[in-house]
C-alpha positions in Angstrom: -5.9 60.2 155.3 -8.8 58.4 153.5 -8.1 54.8 152.0 -10.7 52.8 149.9 -13.0 50.3 151.8 -11.3 46.8 152.5 -14.7 44.7 152.3 -18.3 45.4 150.7 -20.5 45.3 153.8 -24.1 44.1 153.3 -26.9 43.8 155.8 -25.8 40.1 156.7 -22.2 39.8 155.4 -20.3 36.6 154.8 -16.9 36.3 155.0 -15.2 37.0 151.7 -13.6 33.7 150.1 -10.1 33.9 151.0 -7.8 32.0 148.6 -5.9 29.1 150.1 -2.3 30.2 150.7 0.4 28.0 149.8 1.5 25.3 152.3 3.6 26.4 155.0 7.0 24.7 155.1 8.4 24.0 158.3 11.9 22.4 158.8 12.0 19.5 160.9 12.6 20.0 164.5 16.3 20.3 165.1 16.2 18.7 168.4 14.5 15.9 166.9 16.9 14.9 164.4 20.5 14.6 164.2 22.2 17.6 163.4 25.9 19.2 163.9 27.3 20.4 167.0 26.6 24.0 167.6 29.7 25.2 169.2 29.0 28.8 169.3 25.5 28.2 170.9 27.2 26.0 173.5 29.9 28.5 174.1 27.0 31.4 174.8 25.1 28.9 177.0 28.5 28.3 179.2 29.0 32.2 179.3 25.2 32.9 180.0 25.1 30.4 182.9 28.9 30.6 184.0 28.0 31.4 187.6 26.8 27.8 188.0 30.1 26.5 186.7 32.1 28.8 189.2 29.7 27.9 192.0 30.7 23.7 191.0 34.3 24.5 190.8 34.0 26.1 194.3 32.1 23.2 195.6 34.7 21.1 194.2 37.6 22.8 195.6 35.8 22.7 199.1 35.3 18.9 198.6 39.1 18.3 197.8 40.0 20.4 200.7 37.8 18.4 202.9 39.1 15.1 201.6 42.9 16.2 202.2 42.1 17.3 205.7 40.1 14.3 206.5 42.4 11.5 204.7 45.4 10.2 206.7 48.7 10.4 204.8 50.0 7.2 203.4 53.4 6.3 202.7 54.6 3.5 200.3 57.3 0.8 200.3 58.1 -0.5 196.7 60.1 -4.0 196.2 60.6 -5.3 192.5 60.7 -9.2 192.3 62.0 -11.1 189.3 60.4 -14.4 187.9 62.9 -16.9 186.4 61.9 -18.9 183.4 62.4 -21.9 185.4 63.5 -23.1 188.9 67.3 -23.2 189.9 68.7 -26.8 190.3 71.7 -28.5 190.6 70.7 -31.6 188.6 69.5 -31.0 184.9 66.7 -33.1 184.4 64.5 -33.9 181.4 61.3 -35.4 183.4 57.8 -34.5 181.9 57.2 -33.0 185.4 60.1 -30.8 185.3 59.4 -29.6 181.7 55.7 -28.6 182.4 57.2 -26.6 185.4 59.1 -24.9 183.3 56.5 -24.2 180.6 54.3 -23.0 183.4 56.8 -20.5 184.8 57.4 -19.2 181.4 53.8 -18.2 181.0 52.0 -15.4 182.0 49.5 -17.4 184.0 52.3 -18.0 186.3 53.1 -14.2 186.9 49.4 -13.7 187.5 49.3 -16.7 190.1 52.4 -15.3 192.1 50.7 -11.9 191.7 47.5 -13.3 193.5 49.4 -15.3 196.1 51.3 -11.9 197.3 47.9 -10.9 198.4 47.2 -14.2 200.1 45.5 -13.8 203.4 47.6 -16.9 204.7 50.9 -15.4 203.5 50.1 -12.2 205.0 49.5 -13.9 208.4 52.7 -15.5 207.9 54.2 -12.0 207.6 52.3 -10.9 210.6 53.9 -13.8 212.8 57.2 -13.7 211.3 57.6 -9.8 212.1 55.9 -9.8 215.3 53.3 -7.6 214.3 50.7 -8.9 216.5 52.5 -8.8 220.0 51.4 -5.1 220.2 47.9 -5.7 219.3 48.5 -4.5 215.6 48.8 -0.9 216.5 52.1 -0.4 214.6 50.5 -1.9 211.6 47.4 -0.1 211.8 48.8 3.3 213.2 46.5 3.6 215.8 46.2 2.5 219.4 44.6 -1.0 220.1 43.5 -1.8 223.4 43.4 -5.8 223.7 40.5 -7.3 224.9 41.4 -9.9 227.8 38.3 -11.9 227.2 38.7 -12.1 223.4 42.4 -12.5 223.6 43.8 -15.9 222.5 47.3 -16.8 223.5 49.2 -18.4 220.8 49.6 -22.1 221.1 52.8 -24.0 221.3 53.5 -25.5 218.0 53.7 -29.2 217.9 56.3 -31.3 215.5 53.2 -31.9 213.3 52.6 -28.4 213.0 56.1 -27.5 212.3 56.1 -29.9 209.1 53.0 -28.3 208.1 54.1 -24.6 208.6 57.3 -25.6 206.8 55.1 -26.9 203.8 53.1 -23.7 203.8 50.0 -24.9 205.4 48.2 -22.3 207.9 48.9 -23.8 211.1 47.2 -22.3 214.1 47.3 -18.7 213.3 45.7 -16.6 216.1 42.6 -14.8 215.5 44.3 -11.5 215.8 47.2 -12.6 213.3 44.2 -13.9 210.9 42.6 -10.4 211.3 45.8 -8.4 210.7 46.5 -10.5 207.7 43.2 -9.5 206.4 43.8 -6.1 207.1 47.0 -6.2 204.9 45.5 -7.2 202.1 44.2 -3.9 201.5 47.8 -2.2 202.0 49.6 -5.0 199.6 49.3 -4.2 195.8 51.5 -6.2 193.5 51.5 -5.2 189.7 53.1 -7.0 186.8 55.2 -4.8 184.6 54.0 -5.0 181.0 56.5 -7.0 178.8 58.8 -8.0 181.6 59.1 -10.8 184.2 59.1 -8.2 186.9 56.4 -7.8 189.6 56.3 -4.4 191.6 55.3 -5.0 195.0 53.8 -1.8 196.7 52.6 -1.7 200.5 50.9 1.5 202.0 50.8 2.5 205.5 50.8 5.5 207.7 54.3 5.0 208.8 57.0 5.5 205.8 59.4 2.9 208.2 56.5 0.2 208.7 55.6 0.7 204.8 59.6 -0.2 203.9 59.6 -3.2 206.4 56.2 -4.7 205.0 57.5 -4.5 201.5 60.7 -6.1 202.4 58.9 -8.6 204.7 56.3 -9.7 202.0 58.6 -10.6 199.5 60.9 -12.3 201.7 58.2 -14.3 203.3 56.9 -15.3 199.9 60.6 -16.5 199.0 60.6 -18.3 202.3 57.3 -19.8 201.8 58.3 -21.1 198.3 61.6 -22.5 199.7 59.8 -24.5 202.4 57.1 -25.7 200.3 59.8 -27.1 197.6 61.6 -28.8 200.5 58.5 -30.4 201.8 57.5 -31.6 198.4 61.2 -33.1 198.2 60.9 -34.8 201.4 57.7 -36.3 200.7 58.7 -37.3 197.2 61.8 -38.8 198.5 60.0 -41.1 201.0 57.7 -42.2 198.5 60.3 -42.9 196.4 62.4 -44.9 198.4 59.2 -47.0 199.2 58.6 -47.7 195.5 62.1 -48.5 195.0 61.8 -51.5 197.4 58.6 -52.7 195.6 59.8 -52.6 192.3 63.1 -54.3 193.2 61.1 -57.1 194.7 59.1 -57.3 191.5 61.8 -57.4 189.2 63.8 -60.2 191.0 60.6 -62.2 190.6 60.2 -61.4 186.9 63.9 -62.6 186.2 63.6 -65.7 188.1 60.3 -66.6 186.1 62.1 -66.0 182.7 65.2 -68.1 183.8 62.8 -71.0 184.9 61.0 -71.0 181.5 64.2 -70.9 179.5 65.6 -74.1 181.3 62.2 -75.7 180.3 62.1 -74.5 176.5 65.3 -74.0 175.3 64.0 -73.8 171.5 62.3 -70.3 172.8 65.6 -68.7 172.1 65.3 -69.1 168.3 62.3 -66.4 168.4 64.1 -64.0 170.6 64.4 -63.2 174.4 67.6 -64.7 175.0 69.3 -61.6 176.1 66.3 -60.9 178.7 67.6 -63.4 180.8 70.9 -61.8 181.4 69.2 -58.5 182.5 70.0 -56.6 179.4 67.1 -54.3 178.7 68.5 -53.2 175.0 68.9 -57.0 174.1 65.5 -58.0 175.2 63.8 -55.0 173.3 66.0 -55.5 170.2 65.5 -59.2 169.7 61.5 -58.5 170.5 61.7 -56.1 167.6 63.3 -58.5 165.1 60.9 -61.2 165.9 63.7 -64.2 166.3 65.7 -66.1 164.2 63.0 -68.0 162.5 60.9 -65.0 161.7 63.9 -63.0 160.2 64.5 -65.7 157.8 60.7 -65.8 157.1 60.9 -62.2 156.1 63.8 -62.8 154.0 62.3 -65.5 151.8 59.0 -63.6 151.6 60.9 -60.4 150.1 62.8 -62.6 147.6 59.2 -64.3 146.6 57.9 -61.1 145.9 60.7 -59.7 143.9 60.6 -63.1 141.9 56.8 -62.7 141.2 57.5 -58.8 140.1 60.2 -60.1 137.7 57.8 -62.8 136.2 55.2 -60.5 135.6 57.3 -58.0 134.0 58.7 -60.5 131.6 55.2 -61.6 130.5 54.0 -58.1 130.0 56.8 -57.5 127.6 56.4 -60.7 125.9 52.7 -59.6 125.2 54.0 -56.4 123.8 56.2 -58.3 121.6 53.4 -60.4 120.1 51.5 -57.1 119.3 54.4 -55.6 117.6 55.7 -58.1 115.2 59.1 -57.3 113.3 58.9 -53.5 114.0 62.5 -53.2 115.2 62.0 -49.6 116.2 58.8 -50.5 118.3 60.8 -53.5 119.7 63.6 -51.2 120.8 61.1 -49.3 123.0 60.7 -52.3 125.2 62.7 -51.8 128.1 64.4 -55.4 128.4 65.5 -55.3 124.8 66.6 -52.0 124.8 68.9 -52.8 127.8 70.2 -56.4 126.2 74.0 -56.1 125.7 73.8 -57.7 122.0 71.5 -54.9 121.2 73.5 -52.0 122.8 76.7 -53.4 121.1 75.1 -53.4 117.6 73.4 -50.1 118.1 76.6 -48.7 119.2 78.4 -49.6 115.9 75.5 -48.3 113.9 75.9 -45.0 115.5 79.5 -44.9 114.7 79.0 -45.9 111.1 76.4 -43.3 110.6 78.7 -40.6 112.2 81.6 -41.9 109.5 79.2 -41.9 106.5 78.2 -38.4 107.7 81.7 -37.2 107.4 82.5 -38.8 104.1 79.7 -37.4 102.6 81.1 -33.9 103.3 84.1 -34.7 101.4 83.2 -37.2 98.7 80.3 -38.0 96.3 77.9 -40.6 96.2 79.7 -43.1 93.8 83.0 -42.5 95.4 84.6 -45.8 96.3 85.1 -45.0 100.0 81.4 -43.7 100.0 80.1 -47.0 98.5 82.5 -49.1 101.1 80.9 -47.1 104.0 77.3 -47.4 103.0 77.8 -51.1 102.4 79.2 -51.5 106.0 76.5 -49.4 107.5 74.0 -51.7 106.0 75.7 -54.8 107.4 75.6 -53.2 110.9 71.7 -52.4 110.7 71.0 -55.8 109.6 73.1 -57.1 112.4 71.3 -55.0 115.0 67.9 -56.2 113.4 68.9 -59.8 113.8 70.1 -59.2 117.5 66.5 -57.5 118.1 64.5 -60.0 116.6 66.4 -62.7 118.5 65.6 -60.9 122.0 61.7 -62.6 122.4 63.7 -66.0 122.5 65.8 -64.8 125.1 63.0 -63.3 127.2 60.9 -66.5 126.9 64.2 -68.4 128.4 64.2 -65.7 131.2 60.6 -66.4 131.7 61.0 -70.2 132.5 63.8 -69.5 134.7 61.6 -66.9 136.6 58.9 -69.2 137.1 61.2 -72.1 138.3 62.7 -69.6 141.1 59.3 -68.5 142.1 58.3 -72.2 142.5 61.4 -72.8 144.7 61.0 -69.7 146.8 57.3 -70.4 147.3 58.0 -74.0 148.5 60.9 -72.6 150.9 58.6 -70.0 152.4 55.9 -72.2 153.1 58.1 -74.5 155.0 59.5 -71.6 157.1 55.9 -70.4 157.9 55.1 -73.7 159.4 58.2 -73.8 161.3 57.5 -70.0 162.8 54.1 -71.1 163.7 55.2 -74.2 165.9 57.9 -72.1 167.4 55.6 -68.8 168.1 53.3 -71.2 169.9 55.7 -72.7 172.2 57.5 -69.0 172.8 54.3 -67.0 173.7 54.7 -67.7 177.5 58.5 -66.7 177.2 57.8 -63.4 175.6 55.4 -62.7 177.9 57.8 -63.1 181.0 60.4 -61.4 179.2 58.2 -58.2 178.4 57.1 -58.0 182.4 60.9 -58.3 183.2 61.8 -55.5 180.8 59.2 -53.2 182.3 59.9 -53.7 185.6 63.6 -53.2 185.0 62.8 -50.2 183.3 60.6 -48.7 186.3 63.1 -49.7 188.7 66.2 -47.8 187.0 63.6 -44.7 186.7 62.8 -44.7 190.2 66.8 -45.0 191.2 67.8 -41.9 189.1 64.7 -40.0 190.4 65.9 -40.7 194.0 69.4 -39.7 193.2 68.1 -36.2 191.8 65.6 -35.7 194.5 68.4 -36.3 197.3 70.6 -34.2 195.6 68.1 -31.3 195.4 66.2 -31.5 198.5 68.5 -29.3 200.5 68.8 -26.6 197.6 67.4 -23.0 199.1 66.7 -21.5 195.9 63.4 -20.5 194.0 62.4 -19.1 191.0 61.4 -15.6 192.7 64.1 -13.5 194.2 64.2 -9.8 195.1 66.1 -7.3 192.6 65.5 -4.4 194.0 64.9 -3.2 197.7 62.6 -0.8 199.1 63.8 2.6 200.0 62.5 4.7 202.9 60.0 7.3 201.2 60.1 10.9 202.6 56.9 12.0 201.0 53.5 10.6 201.2 51.9 9.1 198.0 48.2 9.4 199.3 46.6 11.8 199.2 48.5 13.8 196.4 47.5 17.4 197.4 48.1 18.8 193.7 46.2 15.7 192.2 43.2 15.8 194.7 42.9 19.8 194.1 43.1 19.3 190.1 40.4 16.7 190.4 38.3 18.6 192.4 38.5 21.7 190.2 38.1 19.6 187.2 35.2 17.6 188.7 33.4 20.9 189.4 34.1 22.2 186.2 32.8 18.9 184.5 29.7 18.8 186.8 29.1 22.5 186.0 29.3 21.9 182.3 27.4 18.9 182.5 24.5 20.5 184.0 24.7 23.5 181.6 24.9 21.2 178.6 22.3 19.1 180.0 19.9 21.6 180.9 20.3 23.2 177.2 19.9 19.8 175.5 16.3 19.3 177.2 15.5 23.1 176.6 12.9 23.1 173.8 12.6 26.8 173.6 13.5 29.3 170.8 16.7 31.0 171.9 17.9 33.0 168.9 16.5 34.6 165.5 18.1 32.2 163.3 16.8 29.1 165.3 13.3 30.5 164.9 13.5 31.2 161.2 15.4 27.8 160.5 12.6 25.9 162.9 9.5 27.4 161.6 10.2 28.6 158.1 8.8 32.2 158.7 11.0 35.5 158.9 11.4 37.2 162.4 9.8 40.5 161.8 11.5 41.8 165.2 13.6 40.8 168.0 12.3 42.6 171.0 14.9 42.7 174.0 13.7 42.2 177.6 12.8 45.3 179.4 12.9 44.4 182.8 15.8 46.5 183.5 14.5 49.8 181.8 11.4 49.4 184.0 13.4 49.0 187.1 14.9 52.3 186.2 11.7 54.1 185.7 10.6 53.0 188.8 13.6 54.5 190.6 12.6 57.5 188.8 9.3 57.8 190.3 7.5 56.3 187.2 5.7 53.5 189.0 2.4 53.0 186.9 2.1 49.6 185.5 1.0 50.4 182.1 4.4 52.4 181.7 6.2 48.8 181.0 3.6 48.1 178.1 4.2 51.7 176.2 8.0 51.3 175.9 7.9 53.0 172.4 6.2 56.6 173.8 7.8 56.2 177.5 11.1 54.6 176.6 11.9 55.9 173.0 15.5 55.6 173.2 15.7 52.2 174.4 16.3 49.1 172.3 12.9 47.8 172.9 11.3 50.8 171.2 14.0 50.5 168.3 12.6 47.1 167.8 8.9 48.1 167.4 10.2 50.7 165.0 12.0 47.7 163.0 8.6 45.9 163.2 6.4 48.9 161.8 9.1 48.8 158.8 9.0 45.2 158.3 5.3 45.2 158.0 5.2 48.0 155.9 7.4 46.3 153.1 5.2 43.2 153.1 3.0 44.4 150.1 0.7 47.1 149.0 -0.9 49.2 151.5 -4.3 48.1 150.8 -3.3 44.4 151.7 -1.9 45.2 155.2 -4.5 47.3 156.8 -5.5 44.9 159.2 -2.8 43.4 161.6 -3.4 40.5 164.1 -1.0 39.7 166.7 -1.5 36.2 168.5 0.8 33.5 170.2 0.7 30.0 171.1 0.4 30.0 174.7 -0.8 32.8 177.4 2.1 35.2 178.5 4.0 35.6 175.3 3.6 39.4 175.0 0.7 39.8 172.6 -0.7 42.7 174.4 2.7 44.4 174.8 3.5 43.9 171.2 0.2 44.8 169.5 0.2 48.2 171.8 3.8 49.2 170.9 3.0 48.4 167.1 -0.2 50.4 167.2 1.6 53.4 169.2 4.3 53.4 166.7 1.9 53.4 163.7 0.4 56.5 165.3 3.8 58.4 165.9 4.3 57.8 162.2 0.9 59.8 161.3 -1.7 57.1 160.9 -5.1 57.0 162.3 -4.9 53.5 164.1 -7.7 51.6 165.8 -6.4 49.0 168.4 -9.0 46.3 169.3 -8.8 44.0 172.2 -9.7 40.7 170.6 -9.2 38.6 173.6 -12.5 38.5 175.1 -11.3 35.9 177.6 -8.9 38.1 179.4 -8.9 41.5 178.3 -6.0 44.1 179.2 -6.2 47.0 176.9 -8.6 48.8 179.3 -6.0 48.3 181.9 -3.0 49.8 179.7 -4.9 52.7 178.3 -7.3 53.3 181.3 -7.4 56.6 183.1 -4.7 57.3 185.4 -3.0 60.1 187.4 -4.9 63.3 187.4 -7.7 61.6 184.9 -7.9 58.9 187.6 -11.8 58.1 187.5 -14.2 58.4 190.7 -15.7 55.7 192.1 -18.9 56.2 190.4 -17.0 55.7 186.8 -18.5 53.4 184.3 -16.2 51.6 181.9 -17.2 52.7 178.1 -18.4 50.3 175.9 -16.2 47.8 174.1 -16.0 45.1 171.4 -18.4 42.7 173.0 -21.1 45.7 173.0 -20.4 46.4 169.4 -20.9 42.8 168.5 -24.1 42.4 170.0 -25.2 45.5 168.6 -25.3 47.9 171.7 -22.8 50.2 170.5 -20.9 51.5 167.4 -17.5 51.7 166.7 -17.5 55.8 166.8 -18.6 55.9 170.2 -17.0 52.7 171.6 -13.5 53.3 170.5 -11.7 55.9 172.8 -9.0 58.3 171.6 -5.7 58.3 173.4 -4.2 61.7 174.1 -1.3 63.2 172.1 0.9 63.0 175.3 0.4 59.3 175.9 1.8 58.5 172.4 4.1 61.3 171.3 7.6 60.5 171.1 8.9 63.9 172.0 6.1 66.4 173.1 4.7 69.3 172.1 7.0 71.4 174.7 10.2 70.0 173.4 8.9 70.2 169.6 8.2 74.1 170.0 11.7 74.6 171.7 13.9 72.4 169.4 11.6 73.7 166.3 11.2 70.0 165.5 8.2 68.9 163.0 6.7 65.6 164.6 4.6 63.6 162.5 0.8 65.4 162.4 -2.5 63.4 162.3 -1.3 60.7 164.1 -4.1 59.3 166.1 -4.5 56.1 168.4 -8.1 54.7 169.4 -8.6 51.8 171.6 -11.7 49.7 171.4 -11.5 47.5 174.6 -13.0 44.4 175.3 -15.6 45.9 177.2 -18.1 43.7 179.5 -17.5 40.2 180.0 -19.4 37.9 177.5 -20.6 34.5 178.6 -20.2 33.0 175.0 -17.2 34.9 173.5 -16.6 32.1 170.7 -20.3 32.3 169.9 -20.2 35.9 169.4 -16.8 36.1 167.3 -18.0 33.4 165.1 -21.0 35.6 164.0 -21.4 37.8 161.0 -21.2 41.1 163.3 -17.3 40.8 163.5 -16.9 40.7 159.9 -19.1 43.8 159.8 -17.1 45.6 162.6 -13.7 44.9 160.7 -15.0 46.4 157.7 -16.3 49.4 159.2 -13.1 50.0 161.0 -11.0 49.7 157.9 -13.1 52.2 156.4 -12.8 54.8 159.4 -9.2 54.0 160.3 -6.0 53.8 158.2 -4.8 50.7 160.4 -6.6 48.3 162.5 -4.5 46.1 165.0 -5.9 43.1 166.7 -4.8 41.9 170.2 -6.3 38.2 170.3 -6.4 35.4 172.5 -3.5 32.5 172.2 -4.4 29.9 169.7 -3.6 26.7 171.9 -5.7 28.1 174.7 -9.1 28.9 173.2 -10.5 28.8 169.6 -11.2 32.7 169.4 -8.3 33.4 167.2 -8.8 30.9 164.6 -12.5 32.3 164.1 -11.1 35.9 163.5 -8.5 34.9 161.3 -10.0 34.8 158.0 -11.2 38.6 158.4 -7.7 39.8 159.0 -4.9 40.4 156.3 -1.3 40.0 158.5 -1.0 37.6 161.4 2.3 37.9 163.5 2.9 35.0 165.7 4.6 36.0 169.3 7.0 33.7 170.9 8.7 34.5 174.0 12.3 33.7 173.8 13.7 31.1 176.2 10.1 29.9 177.2 7.9 28.9 174.4 8.2 25.4 173.5 8.9 24.8 169.8 5.9 21.9 169.4 3.4 24.5 170.9 4.5 27.0 168.0 4.5 24.3 165.5 0.9 23.3 166.3 -0.3 27.0 166.7 1.2 27.8 163.0 -0.4 24.4 161.7 -3.8 25.8 163.1 -3.5 29.3 161.8 -2.5 27.7 158.1 -5.6 25.4 158.6 -7.8 28.4 159.2 -7.0 29.4 155.6 -4.4 32.1 156.3 -0.6 32.1 156.6 1.5 34.1 159.1 3.4 36.8 158.0 5.9 36.3 160.5 7.3 36.0 163.8 8.3 38.4 166.7 11.0 37.0 169.4 9.8 38.7 172.4 11.9 39.2 175.5 15.3 38.2 174.3 18.0 38.1 177.1 20.1 41.3 177.5 22.5 40.2 180.1 26.2 38.8 179.1 26.0 36.8 175.8 23.1 39.0 174.5 25.4 39.4 171.6 24.4 35.7 170.5 20.6 35.8 171.4 19.8 39.6 170.2 22.3 40.7 167.4 20.2 42.3 164.8 20.1 45.5 166.2 22.6 48.0 167.7 21.2 49.2 171.2 22.7 52.4 172.2 23.3 53.7 168.4 22.9 57.3 168.6 22.8 57.4 172.5 23.9 60.9 173.9 23.4 62.8 170.5 19.8 63.3 171.6 17.8 61.0 169.5 14.5 60.1 170.9 15.6 61.9 174.2 14.0 64.4 176.3 17.2 66.3 176.7 17.4 67.2 173.1 15.8 70.8 173.4 18.0 71.8 176.5 21.1 70.4 174.3 19.8 72.6 171.2 19.5 75.6 173.6 23.0 75.1 174.9 24.4 75.0 171.4 22.6 78.2 170.3 23.9 79.9 173.4 27.4 79.0 172.9 
C-alpha cells in the first residue's frame, strides 16, 4: 500500500512551518471552584470503598459492646419541685422588701438560682449528714466497699449551741472531711432541670443502687426545703431582735421630740397661726396637713394674691377692648364683635327684639305686598328696633369706661391688702422657723416608730411559719430498669458513629483526590475528547499467568494475546476514533505521550500499532523515549527464539539519528503470529479471511545516547520521520513524559496526531493541565485523551461505561475456540 510522501526532504531539512493551532480552551478545575454536589460520584465512591464503611461499622460496634461491658449500670431517681410566685405568709405585707422578694421569685433568675443551689456542695454535705451516708465510709453512696483509714479518719465533733444556730441558719458548720468529700461526689449524681414554660424543676439523681437513687432524690429535695425554712426562721429571729432594739431607741427619740415641740409652743404662742398646732397633740396627719397649707396667715395671703391677679386680668381685658372701640368708631357690627359689648344685657335684649321683628316682617312679606298697611307698620317697628340696638351698642363704651375705673380701684385696694399680709406673714415665719423644725422632727420620729411596731408584729407572727416557696409535687418512684448505659442507644450510636467515620473517611479521601476518574470528568476538565477508555488488565494478566503464559510482554500486547477482552476492544475503539479525525494523509504520524512516567504510553502505543497492523497497514512503531526505552523488551526475542549469550542488539533510533544506520536495516519486523488476532491454523480451519498485508516494524531506542535532547532537536529526526512516512502506511511514536524531560516537546512539531495518556485515579489534574499547555506552546494541539487503567471492580459502571465488556462473549468472536465451534456445527 503506497501513500504520498508527507514531507519533501532536503539534505539539511528544516521543519516545515506548522500553522499555529487555535488556543486550547480548558475548563477551570472543578475542584478549584464551587460546583454542584455530584451525588452519583459520591455514591460510587462509597460503593467502591464499601469495605472501609463496613470496617468502621464493625469497629464502632465493638467499641459500643466494650463500653457496655465496662460501664456500670446507673439507676435514676426523679423528684419534681414546684416554685411558687411568692413565699406563703400569714400576714399580707406591702413592704418594699416583700415586693422585691416576690418579684424575684416570679423571675427566671430565681429558678436558675434554685437550680444551682440544688447542686451546692454544702447542701449535699447536709444531705450526707442527714441521711447518715458517712457512717459506713460512703460505701452505700458510692456503690463500692470503702476501707476507712484510721490515721485519716476524723470524728464528727459535738455541735455547740453556736454551731446549732449556724446550722439552722444554713451555714456549713463543722462538716467532716469525709462528709465534704461525699458531698462533692454527689454533685456528679444530682442534675436539676427546669421545665421550659413552667415553674417546675425536675430533680434527677443517678446511682448504681435503685433504692439509693430514690432515697437521694427524696433527700435532696427534702433537705433543700428544710434549708430554706431554717434560713427563713433564722432571718426572722435576727430581724426580730434588731427590730426590738430599734423600737426602744425610736421610742426615746419620739418622746424627746414631742417634749421639745411642747416647750417651744409655750414660749411662742403666735407660731400656731402658721400651722403645727396639731403636731403637739401627737397627730401625724394634722401636722402634715397644716404644714402643707402653710398656716392661717399664709392661707389668707394666698387668697389675696389670687384676687389681685384676677383684678389685674379684668382691668387689662377692659383696657384692650376700649382700645379696639377707639379704632372701630361707630361701626355697630364691628362693635358687636367685642365680647364685653356682645355680652351686655341691654344689647342682648335689643338684638332679640330685632330678630323677632325680622321674622315677623319675613312672614308678612309672604302674604302681603310692600305697600300694605301691615307691611308698612312692621317695617317701621323693625327700623325703630334697629335704631334702639344701635343706641344701646354706642352707649356700651361709656359703660366699659366706668367698669375700668371700678377695676382700677379694686386692684389698688387688693394690692394694699396683699402688701400688708405679706409683712405679717414674713414676721410670723421668722418666729415659727424653729417650731416647724421641731414639729417635722417629731413627725419623722413618730412615723419611724409606728413602722417598726408594724414590722415587729408581722415578724413575730410569721417567725414560726414552716412554709417556703419550694415544695415537692411528685415523689420519686423506684426504678426497675437502668437509665445508663442504654443498650439500644449505645449500639445505635456505635453503629452510627462507625458509619459516619467511614463515610467521612471516604468523602475526605474523595475530596482531596485530584486525579481523573471518569470520562466525563476528563472531557469537562481539559476540553479534549476521550478517544478511548482502557480498563485495567490486571485480572486478565493473572488469568494468563495461571494458564502458563508468564512472559512479561504478554501484558503489553493485550490486543493480540487477549483479543476477546475489554482492553483489546478499547484499542479497536481508539483505532476507529483516530481514523475519523481527518483525511488519511493528515493522520499518518501519531505520538503517544503523558504528563508523568508510568501512565501507560508504551502500553497504549504498542497496542495501537498492533491494532493498525491487524487492520492491514504497514506500521512502524518507534521508541522515541531515549531516556527509558522499553519497546526492545516488549518485542524482544523470547521462547525458542531466545537469543544466545553473544546476541547483539540490532541498531535503533539513536543509530539512525547519528547516521550509523538507516530505517530499512534498523526497523525489526514482527512475526505475524505475534500480532495476528486469530492465527493461520484457525483461519484455515474456519475459512476465515483475515486482514492481509498488515506488517508491524519496531524501531527500538538502540544504544543509550549521552545527549538525547540534543540528538532529537537536530534535523536528523525530521529526515527520519519523512523517510518513515514514505515507507510505511502508519508511524506510531512512543515518547517520554512531557513534564519529566523536554524530548517530547522537541519532536512534537514533526507529528500529525498527539494523544495524551492519563492514568485513571492516579495522574493529578494540574500535571495534565501543565503538560497540555506545554504541548500547545510547542505549536500543536493534542487530538484527544486516552484514559488508561480504569477500575473494573464493583462500581466500574460509573468509571467505565462507554463500552460493553463481554458483548458477544461465547459466540466465538476473537476467540481461539471459534474453529472448534464451527467444526462441531459442521458435524452436526
